[in-house]
N, C-alpha and C positions, 0 to 999 in steps of 0.2 A: 572164245571163250577163255581169261582168265584164272590160271589157277596158280591161287598166291598162297597157300598155305603148305611150303616145299619145306625140304628137311633143317632147310639151312635157318626160316624163321620159326619152325616149332619145335625143333630141339632134339625128340624123342620117336622113339616109332609110334609109339600109342597116340603122339598128338599128333600126326600129319593126315590127310586123308590124300589116298590116290585115285583119279582117276579113271575109270571103270570103260566107263560110254555112256553114250545118248542113246534116246530112243523120240523118232521124229513124232507127234503129239499134238494136236492142232489145243491151244490155249487152256495148255494143264493152269489148276489153280490147289485149290487145298487137296490134302494127301491124309489119310490115315492108313493103319497096319490092320488088315483083316489078318484072322486066326484062325485057321482051319483045325480046328480042336480034337477031330477023333483022326487027325495025320499023325503018325509015329515020325514015320520019314524028316529028317530036318531040313533035308533040301525041298520038299515041298509044302512045309508046318505054314510059310506066312506067304501071303499079299499084298501088295497094295493097290491100296483107294483112290481113283484121282477122281477129281472135279476139272469142270474148265467154264468158261466163259467167251463167246465171242464177242466184239465189240460192236456186230452191227446190231440195233434195236429192235426189236419186234423179230427174235430169232432165238429158238430152241436150243439151250446147250447140254450137254450127255453128263454122265459120270459113268465110269469104268475102271477095270481089273486087273492090273500087269499082274497073272497066272501064275506065282509061286516060281518068282526070276529067280529063285535060291540054284536050283536045278541048270540050272543054263549058265552057270558061270561066268566068266568074260564073256561068250555070244549074246551079248544083249539086245543084237537084232532078232534074236531066235523068241525072245520073249512073246508069249501069246498073250495077246490083249482084247478083253471081251469086256461089252459093252454090257451095265447096266441097265439106265434108263438114262433117253431119249429126249425126253420135254421138261427139261426143267426152264427153270431161268437164273442162272446163273446161283447153282448152289455154295453154299455156305459152307457144309461139311457133308461128306459122305462116310458114316458112320457104323460099326460093324454092331448087332444087335444082340445083345446077350442071347443064349440059346435058352434062358431062361424065361423069357420074355413071349416068348411062340411056342417052343418047343421042336424050331428049327433052324435053319441057318439065313440072315436074315442080314438087312442095310435098310437104314434110314437116310434118308435126304433131306434137308432143311433148304426152302431155295425162298427166290424176291430180292430184286435190291433196286435201286432207283434210279437203273435206265431205263430208258423211254421202252416202253412196252414187255418191261419186264417186273414188271409193280406186284402181280399178280402171284405173292411168294404164297410156298403151303407145305404140309409134311409129307411125305412120301414111305412106304414100305416097302420094301422088294425082297419074295424070297426068290432068294438064291441055294435053294436047295441043288440047282443043278446052273447051273454058270450059262449051264450053253443054253437056256428056258428059262429067263427070269420071270416073274410076275409081277408088277410093282401096282402097288393100292393108295390115293389120296385118302388120308386119313385125319385130313386138318379142315378141307373146305366143305362150305355150306353150297345150297344149292347157285345161290348168287355169292361170289368169290369179293371181299374187298382187298383191297391193296395192301396187305402185307408181306411187311420181311420178315421169314425167320429165319434165324442164324445157328443156335444148335440148342440139344435139348438132355437131361438128365431122366433115367430109368427108375420107378420108385413106387410101392406099394401107398398109393395117395389115399385109400380108403379100406372098405374091411371087404372085400369079397375076392379078394389074392386072388387078383391080377392084377401085373405089373402096369402103373400107368406112364404115361410120356409127361413131364413141365415143363415147360422153355416159354424163355422171351421172344417176342412181336414187337414191331413195328411199324406206323402208317406214319410218313412223310410228303408231308403235303406243300411244293415249292421252296421247299428247305427247310421247311419248318416242321416239329415233334406234331404231329396229332393226338395222338395213340402208341404208350409203350407200355406195354399189358405183360406182369407173370401170368401164364397160364398155363391148367391141367385139363389135361385132355384124358379122357375117360375110355380106358380098355373095355370093348365090350364084350360083351355075353356071346353078342353073334359070332364076331370073331372078325380078320384083320380086314375080313374084305367088307366092312364097312364103315360108316363114318362114328368118324368117334365124337363125343359131345365136349365142345371147348369150352370150358368154365373160366373165369376173371379171375384170380386167387387176388393180385396188387395192382393197381391202373399206376399212372405215371410213375411206372421202377425203371425196365430193363427194357435191352437190343440190341445184347450182343452177346458174348459167352457167358458160358456159366461152367463153378466145376463145386466138388462135394466134399466132403467132409465130417466124422463122428465127432463130437467132441464128449467127453466128462466132465461133471460140473458137482464142483463133490465127491458124494459118497454115491448117490441114488439117483441123479440127474443126469441123463443122455440127451444129447441133440445131435440129427445131421442137421446140419448149416449149411445152404446153397451163397456160395457168391458168384453175386453177378455183375457185370460191366454195361455201360453205356457209350459206345461211341456219341450217337445222336444227343441221350438225356445229360452225357456230361456227367455219371457220376458212377460208383465204385460199391459196391450197398451189399447187406449180408440180410441173408432171411432164415427164419425156424419160427419152425410148429413149437405152441403150446398144449396141443394138444395132449392127452394122455397115453395114448398109441403109437404117438411120431406120426399125426395121418394131416393129409393136405388136402382134404378136401372142405374144410371149412374158410373160408376167407377170415373170418372172423380169431381166425386160431392161427392165423398168420403174421407173424410180427419179423420190424426188419432196420435195420440201423443204417446210416448211410457214413460210411468209412470216410472216403474223401469224395468231393467234385470240385467242377470246374476243367478238368482236362478230358482229352476224348483215349476213356479206356478202352483197347480192343481184345485183349486176350487176356485168360486167366487163366491158370494153372495152380489145386489145390498139391502143394508134395513138403517133404523136407528137402529144404534146398542145400543146408548148409550141417546136414549131417549130425545136427543134435538131437534127431528123437523125436521131434513136433514137425506140424504141420508149416507151412507158410505156403505164400501166396507168392506168387510168380506172374508178373505182369507185363503186358507190351503196353507203352502210351503213345500214341498214335499223333503224328503232325506233321505238316509241310517240312519244319521246321523246327530242329529241338525236339526230336521223339526221343525216348528213351525206354531200356529196362528197368525193371526193379521189382524190388520185393518186399513186402509186408510180413512184419514178423507177428504170429497174431496172438493176443494173450492170453493169460490163462482163463478168461471167463473170456470167448469169443464177444461176446455180445458186448462188449465194453466197448465199440467202437472209436472211441477217443485214446487209447492205448497201444490202438499199431500202432508200431515201429516202422518206420519205411527206411529203404536201402537204396540209392539208385546203383545200380552194377557197371552200367552203360548209357551211356548218354551222347548227344550231338547228331544224333542219325536227322540228315537233310535227303528231303526228295530232290530226285533230278529230271526232273519234267521238262525241263527246259523253258521252262516259266510257269509251265500251268500247276495249277493245284494239284496236290499229289498229296500223299501218308506213307509214311514211314515210324518205325519196323511195324511189324504184322504179326505171323506168328512166332508165339514163340516153346518150346517144350523144355523140359531136362530129360538126359538119358545120358548112356556112358557106352565108352569109346568101342568096352570090351568087356572081358565078362566077370571083372574084377568092379563087383556093386559096393564093397565096404567101404566106399568114403563119397566127399563131394560129386554129386552129379554134375556134369558137363551140362553147357544150355545151346540150344540152336537156337537163331533168329532169323525170319525169315524177311529180308528186310524191303519188299514191297516195291516202292515207287522209289528206291534207293537202287534197283539194277543188282543187290549184292545179296549173298547170304553169307551168313557169318557162327563162330563160333565161341562163347564165353567159357574160356577153361580156367577156374578157381586157381588162385594163387598162392593160395597154401591150405591146409587141411584144415587148420582153426576153425571149430563153429563161429568162432568169434568177430573173424577176415573177412569184410563183403569184397574183397579187392577181387577184381577177373583183368586178365588177357586178351583182348577182343582179338580172334582171327578171322582174316577176309579167307575165305575157298571159294568165293564164287564171284565175279566183277562183268558185271556184262557190260556194264557201261551206260552211259547217261539214256532217256527215254525209254528204259528195259524194264520191267517188274517182273520179282521175283516170288512167287503169293505162296508159294508153300512148302514144307520140307517134311519129311519121315523118316522116322531112325529107326533101325530093325536090324537083328545078324539072320538073315533071312537065307545063308546056308548052313549055317548049325557051327560055323569057324571059330567060332569065341572071339571074331571081332565083329563091329556095327559098319554098315551100308548105311550111307544120306544119301534120298531122291530127292533131290530139288526138282520143282518144275518153274520153270523159265518165261513165261507166258507168255509173254512178245515176238519170241521165235520158236513155239511151239514144239519146245522140245523138254522131255525129262533126263536130266543129267544125274547121274548115277556115280557116288564114292563110297570107299572102303578106307577102312583104318587101318587094313591087315596091311602089312609093311612088303 
């Protein structure tokens, strides 16, 4: 492991990372933060959710929780790791479910991949009221499962039954070609979590990747929840909205959309204020074997005017280091703050995926019109390595952010902190 972001490179205390340690964990991939909402002790408030993907065909993968790592300080080897669910196929996302959905703490998993024997993806929800006794339910699969790949989802009141539903993108790949790509609505059943949810197609030939949402006011009386979707296989960045008077998503005829851009592999998307001007932007990673990039789209006053989105390239020239084999870079991107000062532009972390690195993008100035960034390499595992996921959180309540980096091909989770 090479730690490249040292004091001489980064210049100030809040710009450097310090290596804390690593945890041995098989094939870690995507990660997210879990907030223990009833916990008042800052050392026990947060956990880290971790997915995995074994390289062997027709094998199950798992999701885990690094349980409340903040209370263990630098003794990372003592952090307890709890299995959340053991029977997944390359989980793409493992996310905390808002407690308002079920009334208890839960985690949702989206899985499926093109890898042989792992193509029957689904959506699972795990009741983790007690991490020692999780209970998992498949909410998406009919009696005979098709080869769907699910990536992520958004919780919404889609109809008028006062139960929060799920919107997701899914795709079927046949011999490398897209067979179906759908925006779907999974209806929360009256009978509860342990029943299959009705899955209805809202838009076909639409999306296959990540999703983000933001609310926009148009004029004095119109408000819309916009949903932004990416397509690695469909090669489209798309926005959808509902023209229902109550902003419902239960009728395909009321769901409209527009393609913001096409022709590239749009991997990750986040809706956030990137330049600190008070407006929501789209942060994206554009994957490629060579020439991948991290970019921002400024959203116009009317988000439906897809020709008016303004593009800014924050970082480019990401190249896979797969020893001649086809790969993709970069992967996950997220805005974050290195410390407790949030009254400024966020920084951005980047999982390099098949280039074997992890990065931080730091804004050069605080001007909202300056889109220049300094690219810092915090991890370089070398060629033929895969850095799939990063999670950022102040897990010990000291005002400094910790970074959790998954190095898939070396079976380890590395932990860094911005605390000097």
